[in-house]
C-alpha positions as CSV (number, residue, x, y, z in Angstrom):
1,M,0.0,0.0,0.0
2,P,1.4,3.4,-0.8
3,A,2.4,5.4,2.2
4,G,1.4,8.9,2.9
5,D,4.9,10.0,2.3
6,G,5.2,8.3,-1.0
7,G,6.6,4.8,-0.2
8,D,5.5,1.6,1.3
9,R,7.3,1.4,4.6
10,G,5.6,-1.8,5.6
11,I,5.3,-3.0,9.2
12,A,8.4,-4.3,11.0
13,P,8.2,-8.0,11.9
14,A,8.8,-7.2,15.6
15,F,5.8,-4.9,15.7
16,R,3.7,-7.4,13.9
17,I,4.7,-10.1,16.4
18,A,4.0,-7.8,19.4
19,A,0.6,-6.9,18.0
20,L,-0.4,-10.5,17.5
21,G,0.9,-11.2,21.0
22,L,-1.3,-8.5,22.4
23,A,-4.3,-9.8,20.5
24,A,-3.7,-13.4,21.5
25,G,-3.2,-12.4,25.1
26,Q,-6.5,-10.6,25.3
27,I,-8.4,-13.5,23.7
28,G,-6.7,-15.9,26.1
29,G,-7.5,-13.5,29.0
30,A,-11.2,-13.6,28.1
31,L,-11.2,-17.4,28.0
32,L,-9.5,-17.5,31.4
33,L,-12.0,-15.2,32.9
34,L,-14.8,-17.4,31.5
35,R,-13.2,-20.5,33.0
36,D,-12.8,-18.7,36.4
37,G,-16.3,-17.5,36.6
38,A,-15.6,-13.9,36.0
39,W,-17.3,-13.4,32.7
40,L,-20.9,-14.2,31.6
41,H,-21.3,-16.8,34.4
42,D,-19.9,-17.0,37.9
43,G,-18.6,-20.1,39.6
44,D,-22.2,-21.2,40.5
45,G,-23.4,-20.8,37.0
46,R,-25.3,-17.5,37.7
47,P,-25.1,-14.5,35.3
48,V,-22.3,-12.1,36.2
49,A,-23.1,-8.5,37.0
50,A,-21.2,-6.3,34.5
51,D,-21.8,-3.0,32.7
52,F,-23.9,-4.8,30.1
53,L,-26.5,-5.4,32.8
54,S,-27.7,-1.8,32.5
55,F,-28.3,-2.2,28.7
56,Y,-30.2,-5.5,29.4
57,A,-32.3,-4.1,32.2
58,A,-33.1,-0.9,30.1
59,G,-34.3,-3.2,27.3
60,R,-36.6,-5.0,29.7
61,E,-38.0,-1.9,31.2
62,T,-38.5,-0.4,27.8
63,L,-40.6,-3.3,26.5
64,A,-42.6,-3.1,29.8
65,G,-43.4,0.6,29.0
66,R,-41.3,2.0,31.8
67,A,-38.5,3.5,29.8
68,A,-38.8,7.0,31.5
69,S,-38.2,5.5,34.9
70,L,-34.7,4.4,33.9
71,Y,-33.4,7.9,34.6
72,D,-34.3,7.5,38.4
73,P,-31.1,5.8,39.8
74,A,-33.2,3.9,42.5
75,V,-35.5,2.4,39.8
76,A,-32.6,1.6,37.4
77,K,-30.9,-0.3,40.3
78,A,-34.0,-2.3,41.1
79,A,-34.5,-3.1,37.4
80,Q,-30.9,-4.3,37.1
81,A,-31.3,-6.5,40.2
82,A,-34.5,-8.0,38.8
83,A,-32.9,-8.7,35.5
84,L,-29.9,-10.3,37.2
85,G,-32.1,-12.3,39.5
86,R,-30.4,-11.1,42.7
87,D,-29.1,-8.0,44.4
88,F,-25.5,-6.9,43.8
89,A,-23.1,-4.4,45.1
90,G,-23.1,-1.0,43.5
91,S,-25.2,0.0,40.5
92,Y,-24.8,0.9,36.9
93,G,-26.1,4.3,36.0
94,W,-28.2,4.9,33.0
95,H,-27.1,8.1,31.3
96,Y,-27.9,7.4,27.6
97,P,-30.4,9.2,25.5
98,P,-33.6,7.4,24.6
99,S,-32.5,6.8,21.1
100,Y,-30.1,4.2,22.6
101,L,-33.2,2.2,23.7
102,I,-33.8,1.3,20.1
103,L,-30.7,-0.9,20.4
104,T,-31.2,-2.3,23.8
105,A,-34.9,-3.2,23.6
106,P,-34.3,-6.1,21.2
107,L,-31.8,-7.7,23.6
108,S,-34.4,-8.3,26.4
109,P,-36.1,-11.4,25.2
110,F,-32.9,-13.4,25.6
111,G,-31.2,-14.6,28.8
112,L,-28.6,-12.2,30.2
113,P,-25.4,-14.1,29.2
114,A,-26.8,-14.9,25.8
115,A,-27.8,-11.3,25.2
116,Q,-24.4,-10.0,26.3
117,L,-22.6,-12.6,24.1
118,A,-24.7,-11.6,21.1
119,W,-24.3,-7.9,21.7
120,T,-20.5,-8.2,22.0
121,A,-20.2,-10.5,19.0
122,V,-22.3,-8.3,16.7
123,T,-20.6,-5.0,17.7
124,L,-17.1,-6.6,17.5
125,A,-17.9,-7.9,14.1
126,L,-18.9,-4.4,13.0
127,L,-15.6,-3.0,14.3
128,L,-13.5,-5.7,12.7
129,L,-15.4,-5.1,9.4
130,V,-14.6,-1.4,9.5
131,L,-10.9,-2.0,10.4
132,W,-10.6,-4.4,7.5
133,R,-12.0,-1.8,5.1
134,I,-9.6,0.7,6.6
135,G,-6.4,-1.3,6.5
136,G,-7.0,-4.9,5.6
137,P,-5.0,-7.4,7.6
138,R,-3.0,-4.6,9.1
139,G,-6.1,-2.9,10.4
140,I,-7.4,-6.0,12.0
141,A,-4.0,-6.7,13.6
142,V,-3.7,-3.3,15.3
143,G,-7.4,-3.3,16.2
144,L,-7.2,-6.6,18.1
145,A,-4.0,-5.4,19.8
146,V,-5.5,-2.4,21.5
147,P,-5.5,-3.6,25.2
148,A,-8.8,-1.9,25.9
149,L,-10.4,-4.7,23.8
150,L,-10.4,-7.1,26.7
151,G,-12.0,-4.7,29.2
152,N,-14.8,-3.9,26.7
153,L,-15.3,-7.6,25.9
154,V,-15.7,-8.6,29.5
155,T,-17.9,-5.7,30.6
156,G,-20.1,-5.9,27.5
157,Q,-19.7,-2.1,27.0
158,N,-20.4,-0.2,23.8
159,G,-16.8,0.7,22.9
160,F,-16.9,-1.7,19.8
161,L,-20.0,0.1,18.6
162,T,-18.7,3.6,19.0
163,A,-15.4,2.8,17.5
164,A,-17.1,1.2,14.5
165,L,-19.2,4.3,14.0
166,V,-16.2,6.6,14.2
167,G,-14.2,4.4,11.8
168,A,-17.1,4.1,9.3
169,S,-17.8,7.8,9.3
170,L,-14.1,8.6,8.5
171,L,-13.8,5.9,6.0
172,L,-16.8,7.2,4.0
173,V,-16.5,10.9,4.5
174,E,-15.3,11.7,1.0
175,R,-17.0,9.3,-1.3
176,R,-20.2,8.6,0.7
177,P,-21.1,11.7,2.6
178,G,-24.6,10.6,3.3
179,L,-23.6,7.3,4.9
180,A,-20.7,9.0,6.7
181,G,-23.0,11.6,8.2
182,T,-25.4,8.9,9.2
183,A,-22.6,7.2,11.2
184,V,-21.7,10.4,12.8
185,G,-25.3,11.1,13.7
186,L,-25.7,7.6,15.3
187,L,-22.7,8.4,17.4
188,A,-25.0,10.8,19.3
189,V,-25.8,7.8,21.6
190,K,-22.4,8.9,23.2
191,P,-22.3,12.5,22.0
192,H,-19.2,13.5,24.1
193,L,-17.1,11.2,21.7
194,G,-18.2,13.3,18.7
195,L,-17.4,16.8,20.1
196,L,-14.7,17.4,17.4
197,F,-16.6,16.1,14.4
198,P,-18.5,19.4,13.7
199,I,-15.1,21.3,13.9
200,A,-13.4,18.8,11.6
201,L,-16.2,18.6,9.1
202,A,-16.6,22.4,8.9
203,S,-12.9,22.9,8.6
204,G,-12.8,20.4,5.7
205,R,-15.9,21.8,4.0
206,H,-17.8,18.5,4.2
207,R,-21.2,20.1,4.2
208,G,-23.0,17.1,3.0
209,V,-21.8,15.0,5.9
210,V,-22.8,17.7,8.4
211,L,-26.3,17.8,6.9
212,A,-26.6,14.0,6.9
213,A,-25.4,13.9,10.5
214,A,-28.0,16.5,11.6
215,A,-30.7,14.4,9.8
216,A,-29.6,11.2,11.5
217,V,-29.6,12.8,15.0
218,G,-33.0,14.3,14.4
219,G,-34.4,11.2,12.8
220,T,-33.3,8.8,15.6
221,A,-34.6,11.2,18.2
222,L,-38.0,11.4,16.5
223,L,-38.1,7.6,15.9
224,S,-37.4,6.9,19.6
225,A,-40.1,9.4,20.6
226,A,-42.6,7.8,18.3
227,I,-41.9,4.4,19.7
228,F,-41.4,5.1,23.4
229,G,-43.1,8.5,23.8
230,I,-41.8,11.8,24.8
231,E,-41.5,11.0,28.5
232,P,-38.1,9.3,28.3
233,W,-36.7,12.3,26.6
234,L,-38.0,14.6,29.3
235,A,-36.6,12.3,31.9
236,F,-33.3,12.1,30.2
237,L,-32.9,15.9,29.8
238,G,-33.9,16.4,33.4
239,S,-31.3,13.8,34.6
240,I,-28.3,15.4,32.9
241,P,-27.3,17.7,35.7
242,A,-27.5,15.0,38.4
243,G,-25.6,12.6,36.2
244,Q,-22.7,15.0,35.7
245,A,-22.7,15.8,39.4
246,E,-22.6,12.1,40.1
247,V,-19.8,11.1,37.7
248,L,-17.7,14.3,37.4
249,G,-18.5,16.1,40.6
250,A,-18.6,13.4,43.3
251,G,-16.6,10.8,41.3
252,V,-18.8,8.0,42.5
253,M,-17.2,5.7,39.9
254,G,-13.7,6.8,40.9
255,F,-11.8,9.7,39.3
256,G,-8.9,7.3,38.4
257,K,-11.2,5.5,35.9
258,L,-11.6,8.7,33.9
259,Q,-8.9,8.5,31.3
260,S,-8.9,12.3,30.6
261,A,-7.2,15.5,31.8
262,Y,-10.1,16.1,34.1
263,G,-9.7,12.7,35.6
264,L,-5.9,13.1,36.0
265,V,-6.2,16.4,37.8
266,R,-8.9,15.0,40.2
267,T,-6.9,11.8,40.9
268,L,-3.9,14.0,41.8
269,G,-6.0,15.8,44.3
270,G,-6.9,18.9,42.3
271,G,-10.3,20.6,42.7
272,A,-13.1,20.6,40.2
273,G,-12.2,24.2,39.0
274,T,-8.6,23.2,38.3
275,A,-9.6,20.0,36.6
276,W,-12.1,21.8,34.3
277,A,-9.5,24.4,33.4
278,A,-7.0,21.6,32.5
279,Q,-9.7,19.9,30.5
280,A,-10.6,23.1,28.7
281,L,-7.0,23.7,27.9
282,V,-6.6,20.2,26.4
283,S,-9.9,20.2,24.6
284,G,-9.1,23.7,23.1
285,A,-5.7,22.6,22.0
286,V,-6.9,19.5,20.2
287,A,-9.8,21.3,18.6
288,I,-7.4,23.8,17.1
289,A,-5.1,21.0,16.0
290,V,-8.0,19.1,14.3
291,A,-9.2,22.2,12.6
292,R,-5.8,23.0,11.2
293,L,-5.2,19.4,10.1
294,W,-8.6,19.1,8.3
295,R,-8.3,22.6,6.7
296,G,-4.8,21.8,5.4
297,P,-3.4,19.4,2.7
298,A,-2.8,16.4,4.8
299,S,-3.8,13.0,3.4
300,A,-7.3,11.7,4.2
301,S,-5.8,8.8,6.2
302,L,-3.9,11.3,8.4
303,K,-6.9,13.5,8.9
304,A,-9.0,10.5,10.0
305,A,-6.3,9.3,12.4
306,G,-5.8,12.7,13.9
307,L,-9.6,13.2,14.5
308,A,-10.1,9.8,16.0
309,A,-7.2,10.1,18.4
310,A,-8.2,13.7,19.4
311,S,-11.8,12.6,20.1
312,I,-10.6,10.7,23.2
313,L,-8.7,13.7,24.5
314,A,-11.5,16.2,24.0
315,T,-13.9,14.8,26.6
316,P,-13.6,14.6,30.3
317,Y,-16.0,11.6,30.4
318,V,-13.9,8.8,28.9
319,Y,-13.3,5.3,30.4
320,L,-10.8,2.6,29.5
321,Y,-13.3,0.7,27.4
322,D,-13.8,3.8,25.2
323,A,-10.1,3.6,24.3
324,V,-11.1,0.8,21.9
325,L,-11.7,3.8,19.7
326,L,-7.9,4.1,19.3
327,S,-8.0,1.1,17.1
328,V,-9.3,3.4,14.3
329,P,-6.4,5.8,14.2
330,A,-4.0,2.9,14.6
331,A,-5.6,1.2,11.6
332,F,-5.4,4.4,9.5
333,L,-1.8,4.8,10.3
334,A,-0.9,1.2,9.8
335,R,-2.5,1.1,6.4
336,D,0.3,3.2,5.0
337,G,3.0,1.3,6.8
338,L,4.8,2.3,10.1
339,T,8.3,3.4,10.6
340,A,10.2,1.8,13.5
341,R,9.7,4.9,15.6
342,E,5.9,5.0,14.8
343,G,5.6,1.4,15.7
344,A,7.4,2.0,19.0
345,A,5.0,4.8,19.8
346,L,2.0,2.6,19.1
347,L,3.4,-0.1,21.3
348,L,4.1,2.4,24.1
349,A,0.5,3.6,23.8
350,A,-0.6,0.0,24.2
351,G,1.6,-0.3,27.2
352,T,0.0,2.7,28.9
353,L,-3.5,1.0,28.6
354,L,-2.1,-2.3,29.9
355,A,-0.8,-0.4,32.9
356,F,-4.1,0.8,34.1
357,P,-5.2,-2.2,36.1
358,F,-1.9,-2.1,38.0
359,V,-1.7,1.7,38.5
360,G,-5.4,2.4,38.9
361,G,-5.1,6.0,37.6
362,P,-5.7,7.7,34.3
363,V,-2.5,6.5,32.6
364,G,-4.5,5.8,29.5
365,I,-4.5,9.4,28.6
366,A,-1.0,9.0,27.4
367,A,-2.2,6.6,24.6
368,P,-4.0,9.2,22.4
369,L,-1.3,11.7,23.1
370,L,1.3,9.2,21.7
371,I,-0.8,8.5,18.7
372,G,-1.4,12.2,18.2
373,A,2.4,12.6,18.2
374,V,2.7,10.1,15.4
375,V,0.0,12.0,13.4
376,A,1.8,15.3,14.0
377,G,5.2,13.9,12.9
378,R,3.7,12.4,9.8
379,A,1.9,15.6,9.0
380,V,5.1,17.5,9.2
381,R,6.8,15.1,6.8
382,E,3.8,15.3,4.4
383,D,3.9,19.1,4.5
384,A,7.6,19.1,3.6
385,A,7.1,16.6,0.7
386,S,6.4,17.6,-2.9
387,P,2.8,18.3,-3.9
388,E,2.8,15.1,-5.9
389,I,3.7,12.9,-2.9
390,R,1.7,15.1,-0.5
391,Y,-1.7,14.5,-2.2
392,A,-0.9,10.9,-3.4
393,A,-2.6,9.2,-0.5
394,A,-5.6,11.5,-0.3
395,P,-7.9,9.6,-2.7
396,R,-7.1,6.3,-1.0
397,L,-9.7,6.9,1.7
398,S,-12.4,7.1,-0.9
399,R,-11.2,4.0,-2.9
400,A,-11.1,1.9,0.3
401,A,-14.8,2.7,0.9
402,G,-15.9,1.8,-2.6
């Protein structure tokens, strides 16, 4: 594959072996957790309480006509305990817009473990398909190597889905603006991961994508209101301040789990004002960087990688399972080959994600920073290259989507 700087650099065998090792280790880890009763079923054969339980219980409540009640934490906890068949420590908050219920409601007729397995299999398959379309075998290799994959797999979270939507939108942005915008609009189920998309699309003058995204957001909102009524939307909008106070103010889930500038400052003992100032500084910096990248002559692959990596940095509300999204910039970078230095940076990024269970703090924030450094370095080289080389890789994003 032609590289963005004009030549196929390939991928070093050592990097390929390391990526395959990370992928195999995560698959093996999931199997060990299944054997030890820490995934899907516990040692007594009962369903395990994990993040997916909130999706499953939400689906059950929705089909029972009680969708609006999900935004009451006490009701949500009771619904989760009923779905699990027993009480459990803690709870899983429900902070998603009602449009997300369109996805969760069809899961409820199945048993909890079967529903979680089906959800994980389908969303992972979508992500792998997108990664294949981005970079072929290279995309798959780096995608499976991102260490956040195991956490998302075990918890049954939606990191595979959101990463697939981001990857699909960036893959289709030039040739299929309608489909790209639809993918961006569907990302509104976790809107904080799409904060930079309007800036990038406006900077790149992708008006068709913006219009399609707005139509998708409005269409899914209207569809959910038509199916479930307006009450869930009213309850959702009313619950936003309390949800922010719970997660970002009080830190009930633990500030160390927030892989963001905000989470880092709070973990180190800083107050909310200092943390918000740090987050605003980081968010503003990456917004400016994305705008310049998308307004400039960088290749389409590089623009996609930069936006995907920056999307993690722009929000204070990001957990380790959200870092599955980093498979997208890694795939866009790997499609054109990796220098030894770039490969080392990607492996170091993987290492920061691997360190989280042992450190317990927001070390994962280093991963998108390292990937962003790779993007910046490649952008400088592209800018210094001749116009013929600089623009050579730009049409490749469209061809891959065709």
